[in-house]
Residue frames as qw, qx, qy, qz and C-alpha x, y, z in Angstrom:
[[0.166, -0.438, 0.699, -0.540, -30.01, -46.09, 3.77],
 [0.602, -0.133, -0.768, -0.174, -30.97, -49.47, 5.20],
 [0.560, -0.482, 0.390, -0.550, -32.67, -50.52, 8.41],
 [0.640, 0.160, -0.752, 0.004, -31.31, -53.87, 9.56],
 [0.744, -0.586, -0.041, -0.320, -32.53, -55.68, 12.66],
 [0.890, -0.339, 0.124, 0.280, -29.28, -57.61, 13.09],
 [0.125, 0.932, -0.306, -0.148, -26.26, -55.34, 12.64],
 [0.491, -0.452, 0.716, 0.204, -23.92, -58.34, 12.74],
 [0.760, 0.429, 0.488, 0.016, -25.52, -59.53, 9.49],
 [0.379, 0.904, -0.160, -0.116, -23.49, -56.95, 7.60],
 [0.935, 0.058, -0.025, 0.348, -20.26, -58.83, 8.43],
 [0.420, 0.517, -0.156, 0.729, -18.37, -55.60, 9.07],
 [0.335, -0.389, -0.494, 0.702, -17.53, -53.65, 12.19],
 [0.027, 0.818, 0.438, 0.371, -19.92, -50.75, 12.53],
 [0.345, 0.014, -0.261, 0.901, -18.81, -47.27, 13.58],
 [0.045, -0.773, -0.537, 0.336, -20.86, -44.63, 15.37],
 [0.274, 0.903, 0.163, 0.287, -21.28, -41.07, 14.12],
 [0.383, -0.890, 0.237, 0.073, -18.82, -39.95, 16.78],
 [0.737, -0.260, 0.491, 0.384, -16.16, -42.44, 15.63],
 [0.575, 0.568, 0.402, 0.432, -16.63, -41.36, 12.01],
 [0.002, -0.989, -0.059, -0.136, -16.42, -37.71, 13.06],
 [0.560, -0.699, 0.351, 0.273, -13.07, -38.29, 14.78],
 [0.720, 0.066, 0.513, 0.463, -11.65, -39.94, 11.66],
 [0.389, 0.658, 0.390, 0.513, -12.77, -37.10, 9.37],
 [0.303, -0.183, -0.255, 0.899, -12.17, -34.35, 11.94],
 [0.252, -0.389, -0.343, -0.817, -15.73, -33.06, 11.74],
 [0.446, -0.179, 0.459, -0.747, -18.61, -32.67, 14.19],
 [0.249, 0.108, 0.960, -0.077, -20.66, -35.85, 14.88],
 [0.471, 0.604, 0.410, -0.495, -23.75, -34.08, 13.50],
 [0.342, 0.644, -0.459, -0.508, -21.93, -33.59, 10.21],
 [0.015, -0.212, 0.968, 0.135, -21.09, -37.30, 10.06],
 [0.358, 0.367, 0.794, -0.327, -24.73, -38.17, 10.80],
 [0.449, 0.682, 0.045, -0.575, -25.89, -35.78, 8.06],
 [0.198, 0.489, -0.746, -0.407, -23.52, -37.48, 5.61],
 [0.161, 0.046, 0.984, -0.056, -25.17, -40.78, 6.52],
 [0.393, 0.547, 0.601, -0.430, -28.73, -39.52, 6.09],
 [0.411, 0.733, -0.132, -0.526, -27.98, -37.77, 2.79],
 [0.943, 0.292, 0.152, 0.048, -26.08, -40.74, 1.36],
 [0.251, 0.853, -0.451, 0.072, -22.59, -39.19, 1.21],
 [0.023, -0.393, 0.899, -0.191, -21.46, -42.11, 3.39],
 [0.599, -0.183, -0.731, -0.270, -23.03, -45.55, 3.54],
 [0.223, -0.248, 0.599, -0.728, -25.07, -45.82, 6.74],
 [0.444, -0.299, -0.826, -0.175, -27.45, -48.22, 8.40],
 [0.448, -0.513, 0.142, -0.718, -30.14, -47.23, 10.89],
 [0.022, -0.120, 0.918, -0.378, -30.30, -49.24, 14.09],
 [0.147, -0.404, -0.890, -0.150, -33.51, -51.17, 14.80],
 [0.076, -0.637, -0.517, 0.567, -34.90, -48.31, 16.89],
 [0.397, 0.722, 0.428, 0.370, -34.53, -46.08, 13.84],
 [0.173, -0.978, -0.062, 0.098, -32.91, -43.17, 15.66],
 [0.351, -0.742, 0.465, 0.332, -29.18, -43.78, 15.36],
 [0.730, 0.618, -0.268, -0.118, -26.87, -44.54, 12.47],
 [0.719, -0.420, 0.482, 0.273, -24.02, -46.98, 12.12],
 [0.452, 0.773, -0.356, -0.269, -21.41, -46.79, 9.40],
 [0.984, 0.065, 0.027, 0.163, -19.66, -49.88, 7.94],
 [0.499, -0.702, 0.292, 0.416, -15.97, -49.53, 8.84],
 [0.603, 0.064, 0.558, 0.567, -14.72, -50.64, 5.42],
 [0.268, 0.786, 0.435, 0.347, -16.90, -48.03, 3.66],
 [0.254, -0.958, -0.015, 0.128, -15.70, -45.29, 5.99],
 [0.568, -0.503, 0.423, 0.495, -12.05, -46.15, 5.45],
 [0.528, 0.364, 0.559, 0.525, -12.56, -46.27, 1.68],
 [0.091, 0.927, 0.290, 0.222, -14.16, -42.82, 1.75],
 [0.441, -0.840, 0.155, 0.276, -11.38, -41.55, 4.00],
 [0.640, -0.140, 0.494, 0.572, -8.78, -42.82, 1.51],
 [0.367, 0.649, 0.473, 0.470, -10.52, -41.04, -1.36],
 [0.171, -0.975, -0.136, -0.032, -10.73, -37.87, 0.70],
 [0.578, -0.628, 0.303, 0.425, -7.02, -38.11, 1.60],
 [0.598, 0.174, 0.518, 0.586, -6.09, -38.65, -2.06],
 [0.190, 0.833, 0.374, 0.361, -8.09, -35.58, -3.11],
 [0.367, -0.917, 0.008, 0.157, -6.52, -33.51, -0.36],
 [0.652, -0.361, 0.390, 0.541, -3.07, -34.41, -1.64],
 [0.492, 0.496, 0.487, 0.525, -3.94, -33.19, -5.14],
 [0.017, -0.959, -0.253, -0.125, -4.89, -29.69, -4.01]]
């Protein structure tokens, strides 16, 4: 996980834990845990308390998850 002082430096729209949770239909705490454990790419805000998730990474993970769900 990275700590970046300028979130715009990533060049991607950043999503909050709540936004990620809505996409995956999980609790925001689960999304935050995925970020801290590395299951999803996450960046800590400069204050170090909150996470932001690169939108492209989240959508890629969501696509993989959807593909796996279709196999079952």
